[in-house]
C-alpha positions in Angstrom: 3.7 -31.3 -14.8 6.8 -33.2 -14.0 9.9 -31.3 -12.8 13.5 -32.0 -12.0 14.5 -33.6 -8.7 14.2 -31.1 -5.7 17.9 -31.1 -4.8 19.0 -29.0 -1.8 16.8 -26.3 -0.5 18.5 -22.9 -0.7 17.1 -22.0 2.8 13.8 -21.7 4.7 12.4 -19.4 2.0 12.1 -20.2 -1.7 10.6 -18.3 -4.6 8.4 -19.4 -7.4 11.4 -19.7 -9.7 12.7 -22.5 -7.4 9.4 -24.3 -7.1 8.0 -24.1 -10.6 10.6 -26.2 -12.5 10.5 -28.8 -9.7 6.8 -29.1 -9.4 5.7 -32.8 -9.8 9.1 -34.2 -9.2 9.4 -37.3 -6.9 10.4 -36.2 -3.4 8.8 -32.8 -3.6 5.6 -32.2 -1.7 3.7 -28.9 -1.9 1.3 -28.2 1.0 -1.4 -25.5 1.1 -1.5 -24.2 4.6 -4.2 -21.5 4.1 -6.5 -20.6 6.9 -9.7 -18.5 7.4 -11.2 -17.1 4.2 -8.3 -18.5 2.1 -8.8 -22.1 3.4 -11.4 -23.1 0.8 -10.6 -20.7 -2.0 -11.0 -23.5 -4.5 -7.7 -22.8 -6.4 -4.3 -24.0 -5.6 -0.8 -24.8 -7.0 -1.2 -27.9 -9.1 -0.8 -31.0 -6.9 -0.8 -29.2 -3.6 -2.3 -31.0 -0.7 -4.1 -29.3 2.3 -2.1 -28.8 5.5 -5.3 -27.9 7.4 -4.3 -25.7 10.4 -7.9 -24.8 11.0 -8.9 -28.4 10.9 -7.0 -31.7 11.5 -3.6 -30.1 12.1 -4.5 -28.3 15.3 -5.4 -29.8 18.6 -9.1 -29.3 19.2 -9.3 -31.1 22.5 -8.8 -27.8 24.5 -10.2 -24.3 24.3 -7.2 -22.6 22.6 -7.1 -22.1 18.8 -4.3 -23.4 16.6 -2.4 -25.4 19.2 0.1 -28.1 18.2 -1.3 -31.6 18.0 0.5 -34.5 19.6 3.2 -36.4 17.7 1.1 -39.5 17.0 -1.7 -37.4 15.6 0.7 -35.3 13.5 2.3 -38.5 12.2 -1.0 -39.9 11.0 -2.0 -36.7 9.3 1.3 -36.2 7.5 1.3 -39.8 6.4 -2.3 -39.4 5.0 -0.9 -36.4 3.0 1.7 -38.7 1.5 4.7 -37.1 3.2 7.8 -39.2 3.6 10.7 -38.7 6.0 13.1 -37.9 3.1 10.8 -35.6 1.2 11.4 -31.9 0.5 8.3 -29.9 1.5 7.3 -26.5 0.4 4.4 -24.8 2.2 2.4 -21.8 1.0 -0.9 -20.0 1.7 -3.4 -18.0 -0.2 -2.8 -14.7 1.7 0.8 -14.3 0.6 2.9 -15.2 3.6 0.8 -15.7 6.7 -0.2 -19.2 8.0 2.4 -20.9 5.8 5.1 -19.8 8.3 3.1 -21.6 11.0 3.1 -24.8 9.0 6.8 -24.5 8.4 7.5 -24.1 12.1 5.2 -27.0 13.0 7.0 -29.3 10.5 10.4 -28.2 11.8 9.2 -28.7 15.4 8.2 -32.3 14.5 11.6 -33.1 13.1 11.3 -32.4 9.3 14.4 -30.5 8.2 13.8 -30.2 4.5 11.0 -27.7 4.6 10.6 -24.2 3.2 8.0 -21.4 2.8 7.0 -20.2 -0.6 7.7 -16.4 -0.5 4.6 -14.5 -1.5 2.4 -17.7 -1.6 -0.4 -18.2 -4.1 -0.5 -14.4 -5.0 3.1 -14.6 -6.1 2.5 -17.8 -8.0 -0.4 -16.2 -9.9 1.6 -13.0 -10.5 4.4 -15.1 -12.1 1.8 -16.4 -14.7 2.1 -19.9 -13.4 -0.8 -22.4 -13.7 -3.3 -23.1 -10.9 -5.8 -25.9 -10.5 -9.4 -25.8 -9.2 -11.7 -28.3 -7.5 -11.1 -30.6 -4.6 -7.4 -31.4 -3.9 -6.1 -34.7 -5.3 -5.4 -37.2 -2.5 -1.9 -38.6 -2.1 -1.3 -41.6 -4.3 -0.1 -43.6 -1.3 0.4 -43.0 2.4 3.8 -41.6 3.4 6.2 -42.9 6.0 6.8 -39.7 7.9 7.3 -40.1 11.6 7.2 -37.1 14.0 10.3 -36.6 16.1 9.5 -33.6 18.3 12.4 -31.2 18.8 12.4 -29.9 22.4 12.3 -26.2 22.9 10.8 -25.1 19.5 7.3 -25.0 20.8 7.0 -23.7 24.4 4.3 -23.1 27.0 3.5 -20.3 29.4 6.0 -21.4 32.1 8.9 -21.2 29.6 7.7 -17.8 28.5 7.5 -16.6 32.0 11.1 -17.7 32.6 12.3 -16.1 29.4 10.7 -12.7 30.4 13.1 -12.5 33.3 16.1 -14.1 31.6 18.8 -11.6 30.5 19.9 -13.9 27.8 16.4 -14.2 26.2 13.9 -11.8 24.6 10.2 -12.3 24.1 8.8 -10.7 21.0 5.1 -10.2 20.3 4.0 -10.2 16.7 0.6 -8.4 17.3 -0.1 -4.9 16.1 1.1 -2.0 18.2 -2.4 -1.0 19.3 -3.2 -4.5 20.5 0.2 -4.8 22.2 -0.3 -1.5 24.0 -3.9 -2.4 25.0 -5.3 0.6 23.2 -7.9 -1.6 21.5 -9.9 -4.6 22.6 -8.7 -8.0 21.7 -10.6 -9.7 18.8 -11.1 -12.8 20.9 -13.8 -12.2 23.6 -12.7 -12.6 27.2 -9.0 -11.8 26.8 -7.4 -8.9 28.7 -5.9 -6.1 26.6 -2.2 -5.4 26.8 1.0 -7.4 26.8 3.4 -9.4 29.0 5.6 -7.3 31.3 9.0 -7.1 29.6 7.8 -8.3 26.2 8.9 -6.4 23.1 6.7 -5.6 20.1 7.6 -6.4 16.5 4.4 -6.5 14.4 4.8 -9.3 11.8 3.7 -7.0 9.0 6.9 -4.9 9.5 9.0 -7.9 8.3 7.1 -8.0 5.0 6.6 -6.0 1.8 3.8 -6.8 -0.6 3.2 -10.2 1.0 6.9 -11.2 0.8 9.6 -11.3 3.4 12.0 -8.3 3.4 15.7 -8.9 2.5 17.9 -10.4 5.2 19.7 -7.1 5.9 16.4 -5.4 6.6 15.3 -8.2 8.8 18.5 -7.9 10.8 17.9 -4.2 11.2 14.4 -5.0 12.6 15.6 -7.5 15.1 18.8 -6.0 16.3 17.5 -3.1 18.3 15.1 -5.4 20.2 17.3 -8.4 20.7 20.6 -6.7 21.4 23.1 -9.3 22.5 20.4 -11.8 23.4 20.3 -14.9 21.1 17.4 -16.8 22.6 14.2 -15.4 21.0 10.7 -16.5 22.0 7.8 -15.4 19.8 4.2 -14.8 20.7 1.1 -13.4 18.9 -2.7 -13.9 19.1 -2.9 -17.6 18.6 0.5 -18.9 17.6 0.3 -18.3 13.8 1.9 -14.9 13.1 4.5 -15.6 15.8 5.9 -18.0 13.3 6.5 -15.2 10.8 8.8 -13.7 13.3 10.5 -17.1 13.7 11.0 -17.2 9.9 12.3 -13.7 9.8 14.7 -14.3 12.7 16.1 -17.4 11.0 16.6 -15.4 7.8 18.3 -12.7 9.9 20.8 -15.3 11.3 19.3 -16.2 14.7 19.2 -19.8 15.5 17.9 -20.3 19.1 14.2 -19.7 18.5 10.9 -20.8 20.1 7.2 -20.1 19.5 4.7 -19.8 22.4 2.0 -22.1 21.3 -0.9 -20.6 23.4 0.2 -17.0 22.8 -2.2 -14.3 23.8 -5.2 -16.7 23.6 -3.7 -18.3 26.7 -1.7 -15.5 28.4 -4.5 -13.0 28.0 -7.1 -15.1 29.9 -8.2 -13.5 33.2 -5.7 -15.4 35.3 -3.9 -13.9 38.3 -0.7 -15.9 37.7 0.0 -14.3 34.3 0.6 -10.5 34.7 -0.5 -8.1 31.9 0.5 -4.5 31.4 -0.7 -1.8 29.0 1.0 1.1 27.3 4.1 1.0 25.0 6.9 -1.5 25.6 9.2 -0.8 28.5 11.7 -3.6 27.9 14.8 -3.4 25.8 18.2 -5.0 25.1 20.0 -6.1 28.2 23.7 -6.8 28.5 
């Protein structure tokens, strides 16, 4: 399949109707960012290459899952995938729209601007009657020339989150489900405290979606506005830094542009450490003037 030149991306989210006629065109790279049970499903969009968040595209040198690798490592992996600095990249996953948002945010944080998420992912591709391929992914014909250029402030650590929790110009939004946020159920990762950060606000990532696709921008604005108020700096957290990126995608679609993702998320904050407070119950924070 050989499509027309990618041209300008319409935004951070694209549909199958944008990708399909461009599939195979020079300058368009499609990456499969599936994780978990969808990682080795054996079926993909034709020509898609694996953006392996469970594997090479996370930092495994520490105890936390799904943390951002360093710039040199990221550069090597993206070049091995055949990605060039000037390419247009579309990322998707087999769940619909889940880990692809994490790949989108990682690429953005490493300086790639021409990147978008496929709305609905592989299920939407199949539903549109578009072809898939099976078997092992085909390697890139030649290495790319991508060079990571990290953008400060897009990926943050616990110190930045602690500061944001007390900053009247910032809001920290947690993408976990409401029972986990409230501490009403045990965390799925052993050893983590139940509950949430004092002052954090809860916006479960699933509330930004309908049938595996992002809701319209007007509905996304309605979801963020009561929590953010006049605050424009939004910091997102979740269990391991994956679904926080769905909130980042939703916020950008809603018109916010000062955004950050807490890389360690609850896998770090929820550890039994005296310097990171945890509370239970419903959220108590809210918009501040």
